[in-house]
C-alpha positions in Angstrom: 65.1 141.2 142.7 67.3 141.4 139.6 67.5 138.4 137.3 70.5 137.6 135.2 69.9 135.4 132.2 72.2 134.0 129.6 71.3 133.1 126.0 73.5 130.9 124.0 73.3 131.0 120.2 74.4 127.7 118.5 75.5 128.2 115.0 76.3 125.1 113.1 78.6 124.9 110.0 76.6 124.9 106.8 76.1 121.6 104.8 75.0 120.9 101.3 71.9 118.7 101.0 69.1 118.1 98.5 65.5 119.0 99.3 65.0 115.5 100.8 67.5 112.7 101.5 66.8 109.5 99.7 65.8 106.9 102.4 64.6 103.3 101.7 63.1 101.3 104.5 63.8 97.6 104.3 62.3 94.9 106.5 64.6 92.3 108.0 63.6 88.9 106.6 61.8 86.6 109.0 64.4 83.9 108.7 67.2 86.3 109.8 65.0 87.4 112.7 64.5 83.8 113.8 68.1 82.7 113.2 69.5 85.6 115.3 66.9 85.4 118.1 65.5 88.8 117.3 61.9 87.6 117.9 62.3 88.3 121.6 62.9 91.9 120.7 60.0 92.3 118.3 56.5 91.2 119.0 55.7 92.6 115.6 58.4 91.8 113.1 57.3 94.8 111.0 59.3 96.9 113.4 62.5 95.2 112.4 63.6 97.7 109.8 66.8 99.1 108.5 67.0 102.6 106.9 69.2 102.7 103.8 70.2 106.4 103.5 72.0 108.1 100.6 74.3 110.3 102.7 75.3 113.6 101.0 78.9 114.8 101.1 79.5 117.5 103.8 77.1 115.9 106.2 78.3 114.0 109.3 76.7 110.7 110.0 75.7 111.6 113.6 75.8 114.7 115.9 79.5 115.4 116.7 81.6 118.5 117.4 79.8 121.6 116.1 77.2 119.5 114.2 73.8 118.7 115.7 70.8 119.3 113.5 73.0 119.3 110.4 73.7 115.5 110.8 72.4 112.6 108.8 70.6 110.8 111.6 68.9 114.0 112.8 67.8 114.9 109.3 66.4 111.5 108.5 64.6 111.3 111.9 62.8 114.5 111.1 62.1 113.5 107.5 60.5 110.1 108.2 58.9 111.0 111.6 61.1 109.1 114.0 61.8 110.1 117.7 64.8 112.4 118.1 68.0 110.5 118.8 66.4 107.1 118.0 68.2 106.3 114.8 71.5 104.4 115.1 74.1 104.3 112.3 75.4 100.8 111.8 78.7 102.0 110.4 80.2 105.4 109.6 81.4 107.4 106.6 83.7 110.4 106.7 81.8 113.7 106.6 83.1 114.6 103.2 82.1 111.2 101.7 78.8 110.5 100.1 77.0 107.1 99.7 75.0 104.3 101.3 74.7 104.6 105.1 72.7 101.9 106.9 70.8 102.9 110.1 68.3 101.3 112.4 66.3 102.1 115.5 67.2 98.8 117.1 70.4 98.2 119.1 70.1 94.4 118.4 69.9 95.0 114.6 72.7 97.4 114.7 74.9 94.9 116.6 73.9 92.2 114.0 74.9 94.3 111.0 78.1 95.5 112.7 79.0 91.9 113.3 78.5 91.1 109.6 80.7 94.0 108.6 83.4 93.1 111.1 83.3 89.5 110.0 84.1 90.5 106.4 81.0 88.8 105.1 80.1 92.2 103.6 82.6 94.0 101.4 82.8 97.8 101.2 83.5 99.5 98.0 84.2 103.2 97.5 84.8 105.3 94.3 87.3 108.1 94.4 88.3 110.7 91.9 92.1 111.2 92.3 94.8 113.3 90.7 96.9 111.9 87.9 96.8 108.6 86.0 96.4 105.8 88.5 98.5 102.7 87.7 96.7 99.8 86.0 99.7 97.4 85.8 102.7 96.4 87.8 105.1 98.2 85.5 103.2 101.5 85.9 103.4 101.2 89.7 107.2 101.8 89.5 106.3 105.5 89.1 105.1 105.8 92.7 106.9 108.5 94.6 106.1 107.3 98.1 107.6 108.6 101.3 110.3 106.5 102.9 109.8 108.0 106.4 107.7 105.1 107.6 109.8 101.9 107.3 106.8 99.7 107.9 104.7 101.2 105.0 104.7 99.2 101.8 102.7 98.6 98.7 102.4 95.5 96.4 100.8 94.7 93.1 98.2 91.9 93.3 98.2 90.4 89.8 95.3 88.0 90.5 93.0 90.9 91.5 94.6 93.6 89.3 94.9 96.0 92.1 97.4 97.6 94.4 97.5 96.7 98.1 98.8 99.2 100.6 100.0 98.2 104.1 100.8 101.3 106.0 100.0 102.0 109.7 97.9 105.1 110.4 98.0 107.3 113.5 95.8 110.3 114.6 98.5 112.9 115.0 96.1 115.9 115.4 93.0 114.9 117.3 91.5 118.4 117.2 91.6 118.6 113.4 91.2 114.9 113.0 94.3 114.7 110.9 95.9 111.2 110.3 99.2 110.3 108.9 101.3 107.2 108.2 103.6 106.5 111.2 105.6 103.5 112.4 103.7 103.5 115.7 100.3 103.8 114.0 97.6 101.1 113.8 97.8 98.4 111.2 95.9 99.5 108.0 95.4 97.8 104.7 93.7 99.1 101.6 93.3 97.9 98.0 92.9 100.1 94.9 92.2 99.5 91.2 91.8 101.8 88.3 88.3 102.2 86.8 88.9 104.9 84.2 91.2 107.8 83.3 90.3 111.2 81.8 93.3 112.7 80.0 91.8 116.2 79.6 91.5 116.7 83.3 94.3 114.3 84.3 92.0 112.6 86.7 91.3 108.9 87.5 88.3 107.1 88.9 89.6 104.5 91.4 87.8 101.7 93.1 88.8 101.6 96.8 88.5 98.5 99.1 89.2 99.0 102.8 90.5 95.7 104.3 90.7 97.4 107.7 88.6 100.2 108.9 90.8 103.1 110.2 89.6 106.6 110.2 90.5 108.4 106.9 92.3 105.3 105.8 91.6 105.4 102.1 92.3 109.2 101.9 95.7 108.8 103.7 96.8 105.8 101.7 95.9 107.5 98.4 97.8 110.6 99.5 100.9 108.4 100.3 100.7 106.8 96.9 100.9 110.3 95.3 97.3 110.2 94.1 95.3 112.3 96.6 91.6 112.6 96.3 90.6 115.6 94.2 89.1 118.3 96.4 90.3 116.8 99.7 91.2 119.8 101.9 93.0 117.7 104.6 95.0 115.4 102.4 95.1 117.1 99.0 98.5 118.6 99.8 99.9 122.2 99.5 99.4 122.3 95.8 95.7 121.8 96.2 95.5 124.6 98.8 97.4 126.9 96.5 95.0 126.0 93.6 92.1 127.0 95.9 93.6 130.4 96.5 94.2 131.0 92.8 90.6 130.0 92.0 89.3 132.4 94.7 91.4 135.2 93.3 90.3 134.5 89.7 86.6 134.4 90.8 86.9 137.8 92.5 88.7 139.4 89.5 86.1 137.9 87.1 83.3 139.3 89.4 85.0 142.7 89.3 85.3 142.7 85.5 81.7 141.5 85.0 80.4 144.3 87.2 82.3 146.9 85.2 81.0 145.6 81.9 77.4 145.4 83.0 77.4 148.9 84.6 79.7 150.6 82.2 81.5 151.9 85.3 84.6 150.8 87.2 83.5 148.5 90.0 84.7 150.4 93.1 83.7 147.5 95.4 86.2 145.0 94.1 89.5 146.1 92.5 92.1 143.8 91.1 94.5 144.7 93.9 91.8 143.9 96.5 91.1 140.6 94.7 94.8 139.7 94.9 94.9 140.5 98.6 92.2 137.8 99.1 95.0 135.2 98.8 95.8 136.0 102.4 92.2 135.4 103.5 91.7 132.0 101.7 
């Protein structure tokens, strides 16, 4: 009898991670366990833990799409010796965002923390490196070149908090690529931004970002709308950023060609300048 077999090879996109992810285990205080009736869930309160993980950029929080093993929860489970698929994220970060991510193995604790986040008793703060000098006063805000296509999108200067508040509805217009945009029929979204520092040499600003609501890609979309897209953001950096990437790729190939010629004393037949320029079509 003939047997037909099929072997499927699963290749995940690469991610950039350190040799080990920083993870801190923190025990839920006994009074919180008692106050929220978590005692019924834990005969031993030592099991009531949260895992505070320093998520690297490029890594998704949990398995999704083409990512499985190359996800934060799977990596931390292997690193600290937890059962596969036992770690639950209590909130999410975009794949390209780095920072604190709180996880737990308990559904009850995850629900408790999510309730605190939804109830606004915990404030989220992000830092973003954006293009240009971000305004630090109401007068400087007049330089905003925002799109007028969405009539319900607006910004205002909050003098008491020294920050800019953006109210602009966001809609997922490309579910496959996960691309969001500001649209009149989008979901209500509010963000606040304030300047931390500005570097004139690179013409870059560090901006503190406070999401009032929690839409996907909210801060990235709002900063793009204000004309200060996050540096290096492939989705929302704009066509100028993509063109810059192409130019950088061309320059890198040309430099590699010249370096090869100098070290060998011979023309580098593998990479010519014409071939390097043609890489623009491949970037």
